C-alpha positions as CSV (number, residue, x, y, z in Angstrom):
1,M,24.4,-3.3,-10.5
2,L,26.0,-0.5,-8.5
3,L,25.6,1.9,-11.3
4,F,22.0,0.8,-11.7
5,L,21.2,1.5,-8.1
6,V,22.9,4.9,-8.2
7,R,20.9,5.8,-11.3
8,R,17.6,4.6,-9.8
9,L,18.3,6.4,-6.5
10,G,18.9,9.6,-8.4
11,W,15.6,9.3,-10.2
12,S,13.9,8.5,-6.9
13,V,15.1,11.8,-5.5
14,V,13.5,13.5,-8.5
15,V,10.2,11.7,-8.0
16,L,10.1,12.6,-4.3
17,L,10.9,16.2,-5.1
18,L,8.1,16.4,-7.6
19,A,5.7,14.6,-5.3
20,S,6.5,17.1,-2.5
21,L,6.1,20.1,-4.8
22,L,2.8,18.9,-6.2
23,T,1.4,18.1,-2.7
24,F,2.6,21.4,-1.2
25,F,1.1,23.3,-4.1
26,I,-2.3,21.7,-3.7
27,G,-2.2,22.4,0.0
28,Y,-1.3,26.0,-0.7
29,K,-4.2,26.4,-3.1
30,V,-6.8,24.7,-1.0
31,P,-9.6,27.2,-0.2
32,A,-9.3,26.7,3.5
33,D,-7.4,28.6,6.2
34,P,-5.4,26.4,8.6
35,A,-4.9,29.3,10.9
36,R,-8.7,29.7,11.2
37,M,-9.1,26.0,12.0
38,I,-6.4,26.2,14.7
39,A,-7.8,29.4,16.2
40,G,-11.4,28.2,16.2
41,P,-14.5,29.6,14.6
42,N,-14.9,32.3,17.3
43,A,-11.4,33.7,17.2
44,S,-10.8,37.3,16.1
45,V,-9.3,38.3,12.8
46,A,-6.2,39.6,14.7
47,T,-5.7,36.2,16.3
48,V,-6.0,34.4,13.0
49,R,-3.5,36.7,11.4
50,S,-1.1,36.3,14.3
51,I,-1.2,32.4,14.0
52,S,-0.9,32.7,10.2
53,H,2.2,34.8,10.7
54,Q,3.7,32.5,13.3
55,L,3.3,29.5,11.0
56,G,4.6,31.4,7.9
57,L,1.3,31.0,6.1
58,D,1.3,34.6,5.0
59,Q,4.5,34.2,3.0
60,P,4.8,33.5,-0.8
61,F,4.6,30.0,-2.0
62,A,8.2,29.7,-3.1
63,R,9.4,30.8,0.3
64,Q,7.1,28.5,2.2
65,Y,8.1,25.5,0.0
66,G,11.8,26.4,0.3
67,R,11.6,26.5,4.1
68,F,9.8,23.1,4.2
69,L,12.3,21.5,1.8
70,G,15.3,22.8,3.8
71,H,13.9,21.4,7.0
72,A,12.9,18.1,5.3
73,L,16.4,17.5,4.1
74,R,17.5,17.7,7.7
75,G,14.9,15.1,8.7
76,D,12.5,17.7,10.1
77,L,9.0,17.5,8.6
78,G,7.6,20.1,11.0
79,R,4.9,20.0,13.6
80,S,1.2,19.0,13.2
81,Y,-1.1,22.0,13.2
82,K,-3.7,19.9,15.0
83,T,-1.8,18.0,17.7
84,E,1.5,20.0,17.7
85,Q,3.4,16.7,17.6
86,Q,6.5,16.3,15.4
87,V,5.4,14.8,12.1
88,L,8.2,12.3,11.5
89,P,8.1,10.6,15.0
90,T,4.3,10.4,14.7
91,I,4.5,8.6,11.4
92,L,7.2,6.3,12.7
93,Q,5.1,5.6,15.7
94,R,2.2,4.4,13.4
95,F,4.4,2.6,11.0
96,P,4.7,-0.8,13.0
97,Y,0.8,-1.1,12.8
98,T,0.8,-0.3,9.1
99,L,3.7,-2.7,8.5
100,A,2.0,-5.6,10.3
101,L,-1.2,-5.0,8.4
102,A,0.6,-4.7,5.0
103,L,2.6,-7.9,5.5
104,S,-0.2,-10.1,6.8
105,G,-2.7,-8.8,4.3
106,L,-0.3,-9.3,1.5
107,L,0.5,-12.8,2.7
108,F,-3.2,-13.7,2.5
109,E,-3.5,-12.1,-0.9
110,V,-0.6,-14.1,-2.4
111,L,-1.4,-17.4,-0.7
112,I,-5.1,-17.3,-1.6
113,G,-4.8,-15.8,-5.1
114,A,-1.8,-17.7,-6.3
115,S,-3.2,-21.0,-5.0
116,I,-6.5,-20.4,-6.8
117,G,-4.7,-19.3,-10.0
118,L,-2.4,-22.4,-9.9
119,L,-5.4,-24.7,-9.4
120,A,-7.4,-23.0,-12.2
121,A,-4.5,-23.2,-14.7
122,G,-3.4,-26.7,-13.8
123,T,-6.7,-28.5,-13.8
124,R,-8.6,-29.6,-16.8
125,L,-11.9,-29.6,-15.1
126,R,-14.3,-26.8,-16.2
127,A,-16.1,-26.8,-12.9
128,V,-12.8,-25.9,-11.0
129,D,-12.0,-23.2,-13.5
130,G,-15.5,-21.8,-13.2
131,L,-15.4,-21.7,-9.5
132,A,-12.0,-19.9,-9.7
133,S,-13.5,-17.3,-12.1
134,T,-16.5,-16.9,-9.8
135,F,-14.2,-16.2,-6.8
136,V,-12.2,-13.6,-8.9
137,L,-15.4,-11.8,-9.9
138,L,-16.8,-11.8,-6.3
139,T,-13.6,-10.4,-4.8
140,L,-13.3,-7.8,-7.5
141,A,-17.0,-6.8,-7.3
142,V,-17.4,-6.6,-3.5
143,P,-16.0,-3.4,-2.0
144,S,-13.4,-3.9,0.7
145,F,-15.3,-1.8,3.3
146,W,-18.5,-3.9,2.7
147,L,-16.5,-7.1,3.1
148,G,-14.9,-5.8,6.3
149,I,-18.3,-4.8,7.7
150,I,-19.7,-8.3,7.0
151,L,-16.7,-10.0,8.6
152,L,-17.1,-7.7,11.6
153,Y,-20.7,-8.5,12.0
154,V,-20.3,-12.3,11.7
155,F,-17.1,-12.8,13.7
156,G,-17.2,-9.8,16.0
157,Y,-20.9,-9.4,16.8
158,L,-22.9,-12.4,15.7
159,Y,-20.2,-14.9,16.9
160,P,-18.0,-12.8,19.0
161,V,-14.7,-14.7,18.6
162,L,-12.6,-11.8,17.3
163,P,-12.3,-8.1,18.4
164,L,-14.6,-5.6,16.8
165,G,-11.7,-3.2,16.0
166,G,-8.6,-1.4,17.2
167,A,-5.3,-2.9,18.2
168,D,-5.7,-3.2,21.9
169,A,-6.3,-7.0,22.0
170,G,-2.9,-7.8,20.6
171,P,-2.0,-9.9,17.5
172,I,-5.5,-11.3,17.3
173,S,-6.8,-7.8,16.5
174,L,-4.9,-8.1,13.2
175,L,-6.7,-11.2,11.9
176,L,-9.9,-9.7,10.6
177,P,-8.2,-6.6,8.9
178,A,-5.6,-8.9,7.3
179,I,-8.2,-11.4,6.0
180,T,-10.3,-8.5,4.6
181,L,-7.3,-7.0,2.9
182,G,-6.2,-10.4,1.6
183,L,-9.6,-11.4,0.2
184,S,-10.0,-7.9,-1.4
185,G,-6.8,-8.3,-3.4
186,A,-6.7,-12.1,-3.9
187,G,-8.8,-11.9,-7.1
188,Y,-6.1,-9.9,-8.9
189,Y,-3.4,-12.4,-7.9
190,A,-5.6,-15.3,-9.0
191,R,-6.3,-13.8,-12.4
192,V,-2.7,-12.8,-13.0
193,S,-1.2,-16.1,-11.9
194,R,-3.7,-18.1,-13.9
195,A,-3.0,-16.1,-17.1
196,S,0.8,-16.2,-16.6
197,L,0.7,-19.9,-15.9
198,L,-1.4,-20.7,-19.0
199,E,1.1,-18.7,-21.1
200,V,4.0,-20.6,-19.7
201,L,2.3,-24.0,-20.0
202,G,2.2,-23.4,-23.8
203,E,6.0,-23.1,-24.1
204,D,8.1,-25.7,-25.8
205,Y,10.2,-26.6,-22.8
206,I,7.0,-27.5,-20.9
207,R,5.9,-29.9,-23.7
208,T,9.3,-31.4,-23.7
209,A,9.2,-32.0,-20.0
210,R,5.8,-33.7,-20.3
211,A,7.1,-35.8,-23.2
212,K,10.0,-37.0,-21.0
213,G,7.4,-38.3,-18.5
214,V,7.8,-35.7,-15.8
215,S,4.8,-35.8,-13.5
216,P,2.1,-33.0,-14.0
217,G,2.6,-31.8,-10.5
218,R,6.4,-31.5,-10.9
219,V,6.0,-29.7,-14.3
220,M,3.6,-27.2,-12.7
221,V,5.5,-26.4,-9.5
222,K,9.2,-26.8,-10.6
223,H,9.1,-25.6,-14.3
224,A,5.9,-23.6,-14.9
225,F,5.3,-21.8,-11.7
226,K,8.9,-20.6,-11.3
227,N,8.9,-19.0,-14.7
228,A,5.4,-17.4,-14.1
229,L,6.6,-15.6,-11.0
230,R,7.6,-12.3,-12.5
231,P,4.2,-10.7,-12.8
232,L,3.4,-11.9,-9.2
233,V,6.7,-10.4,-8.0
234,T,5.8,-7.0,-9.6
235,M,2.4,-7.0,-8.0
236,T,3.6,-8.1,-4.6
237,A,6.4,-5.5,-4.4
238,L,4.2,-2.6,-5.7
239,D,1.3,-3.6,-3.4
240,L,3.6,-3.7,-0.4
241,G,4.9,-0.2,-1.3
242,V,1.4,1.1,-1.5
243,L,0.2,-0.6,1.6
244,L,3.1,0.7,3.6
245,G,1.8,4.1,3.0
246,G,-1.5,3.1,4.7
247,A,-4.5,1.0,3.8
248,L,-7.0,3.8,4.4
249,I,-10.3,2.0,3.9
250,I,-9.4,-1.1,5.9
251,E,-7.9,1.0,8.7
252,Q,-11.1,3.1,8.9
253,V,-13.4,0.1,9.0
254,F,-11.5,-1.7,11.8
255,G,-10.2,1.4,13.6
256,W,-6.6,0.3,13.0
257,P,-4.1,3.0,14.1
258,G,-2.0,3.0,10.9
259,I,-0.6,5.7,8.6
260,G,-3.7,5.7,6.4
261,T,-5.9,6.8,9.3
262,L,-3.3,9.4,10.2
263,A,-3.3,10.8,6.6
264,W,-7.2,10.9,6.5
265,Q,-7.3,12.8,9.8
266,A,-4.7,15.2,8.5
267,V,-6.8,15.9,5.3
268,Q,-9.9,16.5,7.4
269,N,-8.0,19.0,9.5
270,I,-6.1,20.7,6.7
271,D,-3.0,19.7,8.6
272,L,-0.5,20.5,5.9
273,P,2.7,19.3,7.7
274,M,1.1,15.9,8.4
275,I,-0.3,15.7,4.9
276,M,3.1,16.4,3.5
277,G,4.7,13.8,5.8
278,T,2.3,11.0,5.0
279,V,2.4,11.7,1.2
280,L,6.2,11.7,1.2
281,F,6.4,8.6,3.3
282,S,4.0,6.8,0.9
283,A,5.9,8.0,-2.2
284,L,9.2,6.8,-0.6
285,C,7.7,3.3,0.0
286,I,6.5,3.0,-3.6
287,V,9.8,4.2,-5.0
288,L,11.8,1.7,-3.0
289,A,9.4,-1.0,-3.9
290,N,10.1,-0.3,-7.6
291,I,13.8,-0.6,-7.0
292,V,13.3,-3.9,-5.2
293,V,11.3,-5.3,-8.1
294,D,14.1,-4.6,-10.6
295,V,16.7,-6.2,-8.3
296,V,14.5,-9.3,-7.7
297,Y,13.9,-9.7,-11.4
298,T,17.6,-10.2,-12.0
299,L,17.6,-12.9,-9.2
300,I,14.6,-14.7,-10.7
301,D,15.8,-14.5,-14.3
302,P,19.6,-14.1,-14.8
303,R,18.9,-13.2,-18.5
304,I,17.6,-9.8,-17.4
305,T,20.4,-7.2,-17.0
306,V,20.1,-3.9,-15.2
């Protein structure tokens, strides 16, 4: 296990280096001048050149990237061109909001999706399976931003029982964004859990348990569902890694002050240090999520070795 973790961490460093190199190169080639955006449209050419020189934007690509990498290895991701705030502390300040939204939204996704998948796979009624399939199609077809707007209109405006947006109202502000995020992804979990359960229910040991007189509910929960968990574990861990990097659409709809909103603002302002910081943070979350998946697999199924 220790050797596996060391090997995976080594590859993770390579992935992060490639992600930083690609992102920095794209930012370097973007046909926009951050110095001009900082100075303003009415600034003189001399002022723009002075700002560009102070930021090192007039240096060759290799030198700019090398300087960024050297500072990043010391935990310094630079200062935002727009706000002049340190990038890493700003990201960490937004992280609790993103973490709360990711965990609560993922909880709704798994609970709703896995429950519907379990019900659809375990019942022999065509009507139930049809309703489950309809739910999956609806959640996959309706865009998350549209679903969020509908929920805002109904529960924030028409029947004002929940806040219209932001995080100022406390934990209750999280409810609508989390439900929207959960409903948007629940269809995937329902479809995967149903397919995985149907495959497991066809195995010999399930037929043996039924032949021994084990109740259908016990067969489903204790035997079938446990062995159908691996695809759900993969989806959950990877989704968490992605969501920890920011749920941009949901954050924008509900005015949630997470990392996704921060990244979008950075892109709009050609704020390269903030773009690099949010991309690297997202990549780190995804890489760590992949490692967690591999470790959890060995705990679920001891037959798997790493």
